[in-house]
C-alpha positions as CSV (number, residue, x, y, z in Angstrom):
1,M,-83.0,-45.7,0.9
2,L,-79.4,-47.8,0.5
3,E,-78.3,-45.1,-2.1
4,L,-79.4,-42.5,0.4
5,V,-77.2,-44.1,2.9
6,S,-74.6,-45.0,0.9
7,V,-74.2,-41.6,0.0
8,R,-74.5,-40.4,3.4
9,L,-71.4,-42.8,4.2
10,F,-69.2,-41.9,1.4
11,A,-69.8,-38.3,2.7
12,L,-68.7,-39.6,6.4
13,I,-65.9,-41.0,5.1
14,A,-64.7,-38.1,3.0
15,L,-65.0,-35.5,6.2
16,T,-63.2,-37.8,8.2
17,F,-60.3,-37.9,5.4
18,I,-60.4,-34.2,5.3
19,A,-60.3,-34.2,9.0
20,A,-57.3,-36.2,9.0
21,C,-55.4,-34.3,6.6
22,N,-55.9,-31.1,9.0
23,T,-54.4,-32.6,11.7
24,Y,-50.4,-34.1,12.6
25,N,-49.6,-37.3,13.5
26,D,-49.1,-37.8,17.4
27,S,-47.1,-41.1,16.7
28,L,-43.7,-38.9,16.7
29,L,-44.7,-36.8,20.0
30,A,-45.0,-39.8,22.6
31,G,-42.8,-39.5,25.4
32,A,-39.7,-38.7,22.9
33,P,-36.6,-39.2,25.8
34,N,-34.6,-37.2,23.3
35,P,-36.4,-34.9,20.9
36,A,-35.4,-33.9,17.6
37,P,-33.9,-30.8,16.8
38,I,-36.0,-28.0,17.2
39,E,-35.6,-26.9,13.6
40,S,-38.0,-29.5,12.3
41,A,-40.4,-27.6,14.6
42,G,-41.7,-25.3,11.7
43,S,-43.0,-21.7,11.7
44,G,-44.6,-19.4,9.2
45,G,-41.9,-17.7,7.1
46,N,-41.1,-14.7,9.3
47,A,-39.9,-11.5,7.3
48,G,-36.1,-10.8,8.7
49,E,-35.1,-15.0,9.0
50,S,-35.2,-17.6,7.3
51,H,-36.5,-21.0,8.4
52,A,-36.0,-24.7,8.6
53,A,-39.6,-25.2,8.5
54,G,-41.6,-28.0,9.2
55,S,-42.1,-29.3,6.1
56,G,-38.4,-29.9,5.6
57,N,-37.5,-27.0,3.5
58,R,-36.3,-23.8,4.4
59,G,-37.5,-20.5,3.8
60,G,-38.4,-17.0,5.0
61,N,-36.9,-13.9,4.7
62,V,-32.9,-12.5,4.9
63,G,-33.4,-10.2,8.0
64,D,-31.4,-7.2,8.7
65,G,-32.3,-5.5,5.2
66,G,-31.3,-8.2,3.3
67,K,-33.6,-9.4,0.5
68,P,-36.3,-12.3,0.8
69,D,-35.5,-15.5,0.4
70,V,-37.8,-18.4,-0.2
71,A,-41.4,-18.0,2.1
72,G,-41.3,-20.8,4.7
73,S,-43.7,-22.8,5.2
74,A,-45.3,-22.9,8.3
75,G,-45.9,-25.6,11.1
76,S,-48.7,-25.8,13.3
77,V,-51.1,-27.1,15.9
78,D,-54.5,-27.1,15.3
79,E,-56.1,-27.6,18.3
80,P,-54.1,-28.5,21.6
81,A,-55.1,-30.1,24.3
82,A,-56.6,-28.3,27.4
83,H,-53.6,-27.9,29.7
84,A,-55.3,-28.7,32.8
85,G,-54.1,-26.7,36.2
86,T,-51.8,-24.8,34.3
87,S,-52.8,-21.5,37.1
88,S,-51.0,-22.9,40.2
89,A,-47.6,-22.8,40.5
90,G,-45.7,-25.5,39.5
91,S,-47.9,-27.0,37.0
92,D,-46.4,-25.9,33.9
93,S,-45.7,-29.5,32.2
94,G,-46.9,-29.4,28.5
95,T,-47.6,-32.2,26.1
96,S,-44.6,-34.2,25.5
97,G,-43.0,-35.5,22.7
98,S,-40.7,-34.3,19.5
99,A,-40.9,-33.5,15.8
100,G,-40.3,-36.0,13.4
101,N,-37.1,-36.1,10.8
102,G,-38.5,-33.1,8.5
103,G,-42.0,-33.1,9.9
104,M,-44.6,-30.8,11.6
105,P,-44.8,-31.6,15.2
106,S,-48.1,-31.0,17.0
107,T,-50.7,-32.5,18.6
108,A,-53.8,-34.1,17.0
109,G,-56.7,-31.2,17.1
110,K,-60.3,-31.1,15.9
111,G,-60.2,-27.8,14.1
112,G,-61.2,-25.4,16.4
113,A,-59.5,-22.3,18.2
114,P,-56.7,-23.1,20.7
115,S,-57.5,-23.2,24.1
116,S,-56.4,-23.6,27.9
117,A,-58.0,-25.1,30.7
118,G,-57.6,-24.6,34.2
119,S,-58.9,-22.0,37.1
120,A,-59.4,-18.3,36.3
121,G,-56.7,-15.8,37.0
122,M,-53.6,-15.4,35.3
123,P,-51.0,-18.8,35.0
124,T,-48.3,-18.6,37.0
125,A,-45.0,-19.1,36.1
126,G,-43.4,-23.5,37.4
127,A,-41.5,-23.9,40.4
128,S,-38.4,-24.5,38.4
129,S,-37.9,-20.8,37.7
130,G,-39.0,-19.1,40.7
131,L,-40.7,-16.2,38.4
132,V,-43.8,-15.0,38.8
133,G,-45.6,-14.2,35.5
134,D,-47.2,-16.1,32.5
135,Q,-44.9,-19.0,31.2
136,I,-44.0,-19.1,27.7
137,D,-42.0,-22.3,28.0
138,D,-39.7,-23.9,30.9
139,F,-38.4,-26.9,28.5
140,E,-39.2,-28.6,31.0
141,D,-41.7,-30.9,29.2
142,Q,-38.7,-31.2,26.3
143,D,-40.8,-30.9,23.5
144,N,-40.9,-28.3,20.4
145,F,-44.1,-26.4,21.7
146,I,-44.4,-23.3,24.0
147,L,-46.4,-24.2,27.3
148,R,-50.1,-24.5,26.5
149,L,-51.2,-21.2,28.7
150,S,-53.2,-18.6,27.9
151,M,-54.3,-19.3,24.8
152,R,-50.8,-19.9,23.1
153,N,-49.7,-23.0,21.1
154,G,-47.0,-22.4,19.2
155,P,-44.1,-24.4,17.9
156,W,-40.4,-23.1,18.6
157,Y,-38.2,-23.1,15.1
158,F,-34.5,-22.1,14.0
159,V,-34.2,-18.7,12.1
160,A,-30.8,-17.6,9.7
161,D,-29.5,-15.3,7.3
162,A,-29.3,-16.9,4.1
163,T,-25.1,-18.0,4.2
164,T,-25.1,-21.3,2.2
165,T,-21.7,-22.3,4.4
166,G,-23.9,-21.6,7.5
167,T,-24.1,-24.7,10.0
168,V,-25.7,-25.7,12.7
169,G,-25.2,-28.0,15.9
170,P,-23.8,-30.0,16.8
171,T,-26.4,-28.8,19.5
172,M,-29.8,-27.6,18.7
173,N,-32.3,-28.8,20.9
174,I,-34.9,-28.8,23.4
175,G,-33.4,-31.4,25.9
176,P,-32.2,-32.4,29.6
177,L,-29.0,-30.3,31.0
178,A,-25.9,-31.5,32.3
179,T,-24.7,-31.3,35.6
180,A,-22.3,-28.5,34.5
181,D,-25.2,-26.7,33.1
182,L,-27.4,-26.9,35.4
183,R,-28.7,-23.3,37.1
184,T,-27.5,-22.9,40.7
185,G,-30.3,-22.7,42.9
186,G,-33.1,-23.7,40.6
187,T,-35.0,-26.8,39.9
188,G,-34.9,-27.0,36.4
189,T,-33.8,-29.8,34.5
190,A,-34.1,-28.8,30.9
191,A,-33.6,-25.8,28.7
192,L,-33.0,-24.8,25.2
193,H,-29.3,-24.7,23.5
194,L,-28.4,-23.4,20.6
195,T,-24.8,-23.6,18.5
196,A,-24.0,-22.4,15.0
197,S,-21.3,-20.8,12.9
198,G,-20.5,-19.3,9.7
199,F,-23.4,-17.2,8.9
200,A,-22.1,-14.3,7.8
201,D,-24.8,-11.8,7.7
202,W,-26.9,-11.3,10.9
203,G,-26.3,-14.6,11.9
204,A,-28.8,-17.3,13.8
205,G,-31.3,-18.2,16.1
206,V,-34.4,-19.4,17.4
207,G,-38.1,-17.9,18.0
208,A,-41.3,-20.2,18.8
209,D,-45.0,-18.3,17.6
210,M,-47.3,-17.4,20.4
211,V,-50.3,-19.2,18.5
212,N,-50.3,-21.3,15.2
213,Q,-53.2,-23.0,13.8
214,M,-53.8,-24.7,10.9
215,A,-50.8,-24.2,9.3
216,K,-51.2,-20.4,10.1
217,K,-49.4,-18.4,12.7
218,L,-51.6,-15.6,14.4
219,P,-51.5,-12.6,16.2
220,Y,-51.7,-12.5,20.1
221,D,-52.4,-10.2,22.6
222,V,-49.8,-9.5,25.3
223,S,-51.9,-6.2,26.2
224,A,-51.3,-7.7,30.1
225,Y,-47.6,-7.6,29.9
226,R,-45.0,-5.2,30.5
227,G,-42.5,-7.5,28.6
228,I,-40.5,-10.6,28.8
229,R,-37.8,-12.1,31.3
230,F,-35.6,-15.3,30.8
231,Y,-32.3,-17.1,31.6
232,A,-29.3,-17.3,29.5
233,K,-25.9,-18.1,29.4
234,I,-23.3,-19.0,26.8
235,G,-20.5,-20.8,26.2
236,S,-17.0,-20.1,26.5
237,G,-15.6,-17.6,23.4
238,A,-19.1,-17.6,22.0
239,T,-21.0,-14.4,20.9
240,S,-22.3,-12.5,23.9
241,A,-25.3,-10.3,22.6
242,V,-28.8,-11.4,22.1
243,K,-31.8,-9.6,20.0
244,V,-35.1,-10.4,21.2
245,L,-37.2,-9.6,18.9
246,F,-40.9,-9.5,18.5
247,P,-42.6,-10.2,14.9
248,N,-45.9,-8.4,14.4
249,V,-48.7,-7.6,11.9
250,Y,-46.7,-4.7,11.0
251,S,-43.4,-6.5,10.6
252,D,-44.2,-9.7,9.6
253,A,-45.7,-10.4,5.6
254,D,-48.3,-12.1,6.9
255,G,-50.0,-9.0,8.3
256,G,-50.4,-7.5,4.8
257,K,-49.5,-3.9,6.2
258,C,-45.4,-4.3,5.1
259,S,-44.3,-5.1,1.4
260,D,-41.3,-5.5,0.1
261,Q,-42.8,-3.9,-3.2
262,D,-42.2,-0.5,-1.6
263,T,-39.0,0.2,-0.1
264,T,-40.3,2.4,2.8
265,K,-42.6,-0.2,3.6
266,R,-40.6,-3.2,3.6
267,C,-41.0,-6.5,5.8
268,G,-38.7,-7.5,8.7
269,D,-37.9,-4.5,10.2
270,H,-39.3,-6.3,13.6
271,L,-39.3,-4.1,17.1
272,F,-36.7,-5.6,19.0
273,K,-34.0,-4.6,22.4
274,S,-30.7,-6.0,22.1
275,V,-29.5,-7.8,25.3
276,S,-25.7,-7.7,25.6
277,G,-23.3,-9.1,28.4
278,L,-24.3,-12.5,28.6
279,K,-22.4,-14.4,30.6
280,T,-20.7,-18.2,31.1
281,T,-22.9,-18.7,33.7
282,W,-26.4,-18.3,34.0
283,D,-28.4,-15.1,35.0
284,L,-31.9,-13.4,34.7
285,Y,-32.6,-10.7,31.7
286,E,-35.3,-8.7,31.0
287,V,-36.8,-7.2,28.0
288,K,-39.4,-4.3,28.3
289,F,-41.8,-3.6,25.6
290,A,-41.5,0.0,26.1
291,D,-37.9,-0.4,25.3
292,L,-38.1,-1.8,22.0
293,T,-37.1,-0.5,19.0
294,Q,-36.5,-0.7,15.2
295,Q,-33.4,-0.9,12.4
296,A,-35.8,2.0,10.3
297,F,-35.1,-0.1,7.1
298,G,-38.9,-0.9,7.0
299,L,-42.2,0.3,7.8
300,P,-41.7,2.4,10.7
301,Q,-44.1,1.8,13.4
302,A,-44.7,4.9,15.5
303,S,-45.5,2.7,19.1
304,F,-45.4,-1.0,19.9
305,D,-49.3,-1.9,19.2
306,P,-49.4,-5.1,22.0
307,T,-52.3,-6.4,20.2
308,G,-51.1,-8.1,17.0
309,V,-47.6,-9.9,18.3
310,Y,-47.0,-12.9,16.2
311,S,-43.8,-14.2,17.8
312,V,-40.9,-14.0,19.9
313,Q,-37.3,-14.3,18.6
314,F,-33.7,-14.5,20.1
315,T,-31.0,-13.9,17.0
316,L,-27.4,-13.3,17.6
317,A,-24.7,-12.2,15.4
318,N,-22.3,-14.8,14.6
319,K,-18.8,-12.8,14.8
320,L,-18.0,-15.0,17.0
321,P,-19.5,-18.8,17.4
322,I,-23.5,-18.9,18.6
323,D,-23.5,-21.2,22.0
324,I,-26.6,-20.3,24.0
325,W,-28.5,-21.4,27.0
326,I,-31.7,-20.6,27.1
327,D,-34.3,-20.9,29.8
328,D,-37.7,-20.0,31.5
329,V,-38.8,-17.8,29.5
330,T,-42.1,-15.9,31.1
331,F,-44.3,-12.7,30.1
332,V,-43.7,-10.2,33.3
333,P,-47.5,-9.1,34.0
334,K,-48.1,-4.9,34.3
């Protein structure tokens, strides 16, 4: 009998250890007033962009026709805490915190599927944006994750081409805005800010997975939406056009449909829309899924498949310095 109890106790300890290995440490996330740079928020290696992954290594594929670099390791959230009450306007605060130095940011989970609590119906954008829609992130919680709405839970991450002389910063974070950078008429006080220079191929940018579970991004269904809206502004003399890309199961290697071994099926040819004419003052921009196109160097997509979207990415060519603020990224309902 004693031997049986010992065996059961050992099994319980082993399972507890395994569960601990499959969740991330929340100690780096609790109420950090100045989140670590978002490049430490890892994401799966998206074909078309190299990452600073959550594990501290840089990987992914060189974009826009480039050859693959090292596949990035994925940062993830196991199971997010329920985001209670997020279906009402203004209740868009997520869990606070930030990524550790080279560690993977997350909230601890229990191995289940990501979920979102709240009353029935589509969540609406918070009061900080004034937009009607299903908000991806308003950045007011100043953590490195999108809002836990509509089953989403993914991290923000940095993407760049493989130029070894490229530099990121001095600013790349999600944090409070200086008074001069606040949006006129808006109530939000935080945004995503990226500066970068020296990337000589396609440039650099940021992205966020829609769903990331157990260190793996998962496809997300955006059928309920017709596109996204976001506010943006640039620094003086900075690159004034941004590409908004949607890696999916056809263009990302994780989908298993594209292959860099076949020149007619190369990965990284994400559907995208270029948004030009960004200004040094905040303005609202919209990208419709119906307007997305490819560069035509990889696996062709006959049309946009809304059921298999992995991420949204904002990339900028580095012919001029990159200095961009992004805020209130929101899905637009049909």
